[in-house]
C-alpha angles and dihedrals in degrees: 000000000000128000095260092052092046090054094046117105091223097052094114090059096053127089094178134024111280127249091258092059091046090052090049089055091050092050091047092049092049092049092045090053091050091050092050092048091051092048092050091048091051092048091050090055093047092049094042093238113161119222110231141160124216115251121258090251091054091048090050091049091050090050091051092049092049093052 
């Protein structure tokens, strides 16, 4: 049981965490992902790392090697 549920006046009635707590977790996870993405983007700029994707030919070659 988490802190919010322990403090809730209905905690003895619940078997699972309520929808509100589940939504709070979803919001936190989305925000946390955005924060991490922003930090990574800033570090890339500071370290002069270029963002790049491998070409389709290179991906196909890697897939053939991995098979």
